[in-house]
N, C-alpha and C positions, 0 to 999 in steps of 0.2 A: 070567459071571452077574451082570446088572442088577436090583440090589434095588429094592421099591417107594421113588417117590422119589427115586431117583440119576438122573443124565442118561443118556438112551438114546444108542444108537449115532449116530442121525440127528440128535440134538441136539447131541451132542458134535462131528459134524462140521462143524455149523454155528457153532460159536463158536470152537472148537480155533485157525484161524486169526487169530482177533480177540487173543488172548491174547499176551503177552510172550515172545519166546523164550528158551529156556532156555541154560543152557551159558554159556560166558565163562569167569572165572577162579573159583578157589575149590571147594568140594564142588558135584556136580552136584545139581540142585536135584530136588525128589520129584516124581514124575509130576503134572502140572497136573489131570488127572482126577481123581484119589483126592484133591488137596487140594480142588478146587471142589465135589466131592460132598460132602467133609467140611463147607465153608462153607456150602451149600446144608441139609444135615442141622441145623446149628446156628441157620439162620434160620428153616428151617421147625418146629423143635420149640420155640425160645425157651429152650434150654436154655445155662446157661454154658460158655465157650469149653472148659474143664477138662472139660467133660462130652460132648465129641465122643468117639465109638468109636475105638479104636485103628487100626480097619481104614483109616481115613483118614489115619494119620500122627500125628505129635505134634500137639497142641494148638497149640501154639506155632509151628508151621509153617501150619497154616490161618489162624489169627490174625494172623500176620506179612505172609502173602501177601494176605490180605482188607484190611487195612491198606494197604500198599502199593500193589494195585490201585485202591483207593479215592482215595488222595493223586496217583497218576499219571494217573486218568480211565481207566482200563481198563473199570471196571463200566459208564460212562456210556458210552464207545463201544461195548459191547457190546448196551446196551440201545437204543441209536439206529440202531445197523446193523439188528438184528433187528426193531425197530420198523417201520423204514422199508421192508424188504424185504417184511414181512408185509403193511403196509398196502398196498403196490403191486398186491400180489394179491389184496386183499380179505379177508385172513385175519384182520385185528384187529377183535373186538368190542369197544367199548367200553361197560360196564354202569357206571352210577351208582348208587349206594345212599345213600339219606339216611336217618339214624335220627330218629326224632322222638318217640322215648319220654319222657317225662315222669315224674319222680317226685316225688310230693308228700309232705310230712309234715305232722302236725298240731303246733302251738305246742308242745304236750307234748314231743314228740320234739327239739324244740332246746333244750330245758332250761328255758323260761319258765313 
């Protein structure tokens, strides 16, 4: 069951081939999909890394994988690949938002 805000099967099929291979020496890695969902949860909520729910695995695993993939360029490759494919079929819609809010205060508010 896919929870709200988690990767759908369709989205997972698109990014799974772009992730580094699991395996090699040492302990087996925790499932990439669980960890990616944990990272997305953290980025979406703005909670501290230690606040990641246990269903995504240890928070340290999510943090280390996020950091490792940032350093080796995995996140950039995923973003570029998805943007290029979506843009080629016209599925990218760029939206620009400019905030022109002005907050004014009287001189008394500045302590003068």
